[in-house]
C-alpha positions in Angstrom: 174.1 93.9 221.5 170.7 92.2 221.0 168.6 93.3 218.2 165.0 93.4 217.9 163.0 92.1 215.0 162.4 95.6 214.1 166.0 96.3 213.9 166.4 94.0 210.8 166.9 95.6 207.4 163.6 96.5 205.9 162.5 94.5 202.8 161.0 96.7 200.2 157.5 95.4 199.2 157.1 93.6 196.0 155.6 95.6 193.2 152.0 95.1 192.2 151.3 92.7 189.3 151.3 94.6 186.0 148.2 95.2 184.3 148.0 93.8 180.6 145.8 96.1 178.5 143.0 94.3 176.5 144.0 93.5 172.9 143.0 96.1 170.2 140.4 94.6 167.8 141.0 95.9 164.3 137.9 95.8 162.3 138.4 93.8 159.2 139.2 95.8 156.0 135.9 96.1 154.1 136.0 94.2 150.8 134.9 95.9 147.6 131.6 94.5 146.4 132.0 92.2 143.4 130.5 93.6 140.3 127.7 91.7 138.7 128.8 89.5 135.7 125.5 89.8 133.8 126.8 92.2 131.4 129.9 90.1 130.6 127.6 87.0 129.8 125.5 89.2 127.5 128.5 90.4 125.8 129.9 87.0 125.3 126.6 85.8 123.9 126.3 88.8 121.6 129.9 88.2 120.3 129.2 84.4 119.8 126.0 85.4 117.8 127.9 87.8 115.8 130.6 85.2 115.0 128.1 82.6 113.9 126.3 85.1 111.7 129.6 86.3 110.0 130.8 82.7 109.9 127.5 81.6 108.1 127.4 84.5 105.8 131.1 83.9 104.8 130.5 80.3 104.3 127.3 80.8 102.1 129.2 83.3 100.1 132.1 80.8 99.5 129.9 78.1 98.7 128.0 80.0 96.0 131.1 81.4 94.4 132.5 77.7 94.1 129.2 76.2 93.0 129.1 75.5 89.3 125.8 75.0 87.4 124.8 74.9 83.9 128.0 73.9 82.1 130.4 74.9 84.9 129.7 78.5 84.9 130.1 80.1 88.4 126.8 81.0 90.0 127.3 84.3 91.7 125.6 85.1 95.0 122.9 87.8 94.9 123.9 90.7 97.2 120.4 92.0 97.7 116.9 90.5 98.0 115.7 87.6 100.0 118.1 85.2 101.5 117.0 81.8 100.6 118.0 78.3 101.7 117.1 75.1 100.0 115.2 72.7 102.5 114.1 69.2 101.4 110.6 68.3 101.7 110.8 64.7 100.6 114.0 62.9 100.1 113.8 60.3 97.4 117.6 59.9 97.0 117.4 61.2 93.5 119.5 63.9 91.5 116.4 65.4 90.0 114.5 68.1 92.0 111.0 69.5 91.9 110.8 72.9 93.7 107.5 73.8 95.5 106.5 77.5 95.7 103.8 78.2 98.1 101.2 81.2 97.8 99.2 81.3 100.9 96.9 84.1 102.1 96.2 87.5 100.7 98.3 88.4 97.6 100.0 91.8 98.4 103.2 93.7 97.7 102.8 96.0 100.6 103.2 93.9 103.6 106.9 93.0 104.1 108.5 90.1 106.3 111.1 90.9 108.9 113.9 91.3 106.4 111.9 93.7 104.3 110.8 91.5 101.4 107.3 91.1 100.2 105.6 88.4 98.6 106.5 89.3 95.1 110.2 89.6 96.0 110.3 86.3 97.6 108.5 84.5 94.7 110.8 86.0 92.2 113.9 85.0 94.2 112.5 81.4 94.5 111.9 81.2 90.7 115.4 82.6 90.1 117.0 79.8 92.4 114.9 77.1 90.6 115.9 78.5 87.2 119.5 78.6 88.0 119.7 75.0 89.3 119.9 72.5 86.5 118.8 69.7 88.7 115.4 71.4 89.2 113.2 70.1 86.4 109.8 71.5 87.4 107.9 73.8 89.8 104.8 73.1 91.7 102.8 76.2 92.5 100.8 75.5 95.8 98.0 77.8 96.0 95.6 78.7 98.9 94.4 82.2 98.6 91.4 84.2 97.9 93.3 86.7 95.7 94.4 90.1 96.5 95.9 93.3 94.9 95.6 93.7 91.2 99.3 94.7 90.7 100.8 92.1 92.9 98.7 89.4 91.2 99.8 90.5 87.8 103.5 90.7 88.7 103.4 87.3 90.1 101.5 86.1 86.9 104.2 87.6 84.7 107.0 85.9 86.8 105.5 82.4 86.0 104.9 83.3 82.4 108.6 84.4 82.0 109.8 81.3 84.1 108.4 78.8 81.6 109.4 80.7 78.4 112.5 80.5 76.3 114.7 77.5 75.6 115.5 77.1 79.3 112.0 77.4 80.5 110.6 74.8 83.1 107.1 73.8 83.5 104.9 74.8 86.3 102.2 72.6 87.7 99.6 74.3 89.9 98.2 72.4 92.9 95.2 74.1 94.3 94.1 73.9 97.9 90.8 74.7 99.6 90.7 78.1 98.0 92.2 79.5 94.7 89.7 82.4 93.8 90.1 85.6 91.9 93.8 86.6 92.3 94.4 83.1 93.5 93.3 81.8 89.9 94.9 84.8 88.2 98.3 83.7 89.2 97.5 80.0 88.5 96.2 80.7 84.9 99.6 80.5 83.1 100.6 77.2 84.7 101.2 74.2 82.2 98.9 72.0 84.2 96.3 72.9 86.9 95.2 70.4 89.6 92.4 71.0 92.0 90.4 69.0 94.5 86.8 68.4 93.6 85.8 70.6 96.6 88.3 73.4 95.9 86.6 76.9 95.6 88.0 78.7 92.6 87.3 81.2 89.6 85.7 84.3 91.1 87.0 85.9 87.8 86.3 89.7 88.4 87.4 92.9 89.8 86.3 94.8 92.8 86.9 98.4 94.1 85.4 99.7 97.4 84.9 103.2 98.7 83.3 104.7 101.7 80.9 107.7 101.8 80.9 109.3 105.3 79.4 112.8 104.2 76.1 112.1 106.1 78.2 111.4 109.4 80.0 114.6 109.0 76.9 116.5 108.7 75.6 115.0 111.8 78.6 115.9 113.9 78.9 119.4 112.3 82.0 119.0 110.2 82.0 120.6 106.9 84.6 119.7 104.0 86.5 122.6 102.5 88.1 121.3 99.3 90.3 123.2 96.8 90.9 121.2 93.6 92.5 121.9 90.3 90.1 120.0 88.1 86.6 118.7 88.0 87.6 115.2 88.9 90.6 115.8 91.2 88.6 114.5 94.3 87.4 111.5 92.5 86.3 108.7 94.9 86.3 111.2 97.7 84.0 110.1 100.5 83.5 113.7 101.7 80.8 114.7 98.9 77.1 114.2 98.9 75.9 111.5 96.5 74.2 114.0 94.3 77.3 116.0 93.9 79.2 113.1 92.2 79.2 113.8 88.4 77.8 111.0 86.3 80.9 111.1 84.2 82.9 109.9 87.3 80.8 106.7 87.7 81.4 105.9 84.0 85.2 106.5 84.3 85.5 104.3 87.4 83.3 101.6 85.8 85.5 101.7 82.6 88.6 101.3 84.8 87.1 98.2 86.4 85.9 96.9 82.9 89.3 97.2 81.4 91.0 95.4 84.3 88.2 92.7 84.0 88.9 92.5 80.3 92.6 91.8 81.3 91.6 89.2 83.7 89.7 87.2 81.0 92.6 87.9 78.6 95.0 86.2 81.1 92.8 83.3 81.6 92.2 82.8 77.9 95.8 83.1 77.1 97.1 80.9 79.8 94.6 78.1 79.3 95.0 78.0 75.5 98.7 77.9 75.8 98.5 75.0 78.3 96.1 73.1 76.0 98.4 73.6 73.1 101.2 72.1 75.0 99.4 69.3 76.8 97.3 68.2 73.7 94.4 66.0 74.4 95.8 65.2 77.9 94.6 68.4 79.3 91.4 70.3 79.2 90.4 73.0 76.9 88.2 76.0 77.8 84.6 75.3 77.3 82.9 77.6 74.6 80.8 79.2 77.2 83.4 79.7 79.9 82.9 83.4 80.0 79.3 82.9 81.2 80.9 81.7 84.5 83.4 84.7 84.6 81.0 87.0 86.4 82.6 87.0 89.9 81.0 83.7 90.9 83.0 80.9 92.7 82.8 77.3 91.5 84.0 74.1 92.8 86.9 72.2 91.6 84.5 69.8 89.9 82.7 72.7 88.0 86.0 74.2 87.0 87.1 70.9 85.5 84.0 70.8 83.5 84.5 74.2 82.0 88.1 73.8 81.3 89.5 76.1 84.1 91.6 73.2 85.5 93.0 70.1 84.0 92.7 67.4 86.6 90.9 66.7 89.8 93.3 65.5 92.6 95.3 66.3 95.5 99.0 67.5 95.9 100.4 64.1 95.2 98.6 64.0 91.9 100.4 67.3 91.1 103.7 65.8 91.9 102.9 62.7 89.7 102.0 65.1 86.8 105.1 67.2 87.2 107.3 64.1 86.9 105.4 63.1 83.8 105.6 66.5 82.0 109.3 67.1 83.1 110.1 63.5 81.8 111.4 62.4 85.2 111.7 58.5 85.2 114.0 58.0 88.1 112.4 59.8 90.8 112.9 63.4 92.2 113.4 65.0 95.5 110.7 67.6 96.6 112.5 70.8 97.7 111.4 74.4 98.7 113.3 77.7 99.3 112.7 79.1 102.6 114.0 82.6 103.8 116.9 82.6 106.0 117.0 85.2 108.8 120.2 85.7 110.6 121.5 88.3 113.3 121.5 91.1 110.8 117.8 90.9 110.3 117.3 91.0 114.0 119.4 94.1 114.4 117.9 95.8 111.4 114.6 95.7 113.3 115.9 98.4 115.5 116.3 100.8 112.7 113.0 100.3 111.3 110.1 102.8 111.7 107.7 102.4 114.5 105.0 101.0 112.1 107.0 97.9 111.6 106.5 97.3 115.4 102.8 97.8 115.5 100.9 95.2 117.8 98.8 93.0 115.7 95.8 91.1 117.1 95.3 87.7 115.9 91.6 86.9 115.6 92.3 83.5 114.0 91.2 84.5 110.5 92.8 86.6 107.8 90.7 89.7 107.1 91.7 91.5 104.0 92.5 95.2 104.3 91.0 96.9 101.2 92.2 100.4 100.5 89.6 102.7 99.2 90.2 103.4 95.6 92.4 100.4 95.0 91.5 97.6 92.5 91.6 93.8 93.7 91.3 90.5 92.4 89.7 89.3 95.6 87.0 87.0 96.5 85.4 88.0 99.9 83.5 85.3 101.8 80.3 86.3 103.4 80.8 88.1 106.7 84.2 89.7 105.8 
């Protein structure tokens, strides 16, 4: 039987092509932001500085403990006071030394350095180091100062007197700079030998005390003082009183205080220069018989000071060095050294614990204007305009 094409077995249709779904895009896992490493760097630097400071202090302590001076007796380190290190100013390849101590600017015991040491503290520590070192044969006091506080000047004066006295005393030779007036001369007076330039301004032997009366200003702005006191002179030197309210006895008492201090000044000059002349003999200068006629507060030149016996020699710093070698009997040369304050990390950290006064902002006007406290005594020469 014939079959038609339609009678053939039906072929199932092919399935449609499968649909591939698009790939799922997974977002990248967010990375944690990297922490800044600035604090790590700062911490590392701080630790390094601490290590250096501790190592330096330990090294200095050990070196001092192992240092033998003056007959192999151990020289103990000082736990308090200025931290000094010896610096060579002029190396002459010699065993002997001459220490240079500089007094520059206003003489005061009130203003302290970053380590909390004032001028008197530093000079005392420098003299102690020079006295302990058997290789130091003399000290040169390098002065460039208009003077300053009476008490600080007197303390420094006594330090130099004590340094030169006794069997272990060593000579002090003063080298005056452009200015060594009033308190600047007061601390120079006990020196074994004084060298000044012929143009140095020196002397100004006298005492000054300043006050300020502002009662008239108070009256103008309508402010009236109300004072309670236990005695007649308890408000002595007060600037709130009318000038006619100041008792005459008060003027006399203040003047006597100044006169007594002035007599002390002249005594220091007389004793210092006479002792130096006795030690120097005809090599030095003796005080002129009329030297007190020049002790009226005036400044004189180095040339005039030489003529009246306030200085022994006219010359510069090199002349002072040469004289120091002669007086100390140094024949084979000497190194010039000085003791400078050493600041370490402990000084830096201690600043954070100081009072706000220590961080006051100061304006530098290019000149050193003395700050005179009312009622305080000063051995000070004030240049015109100050």
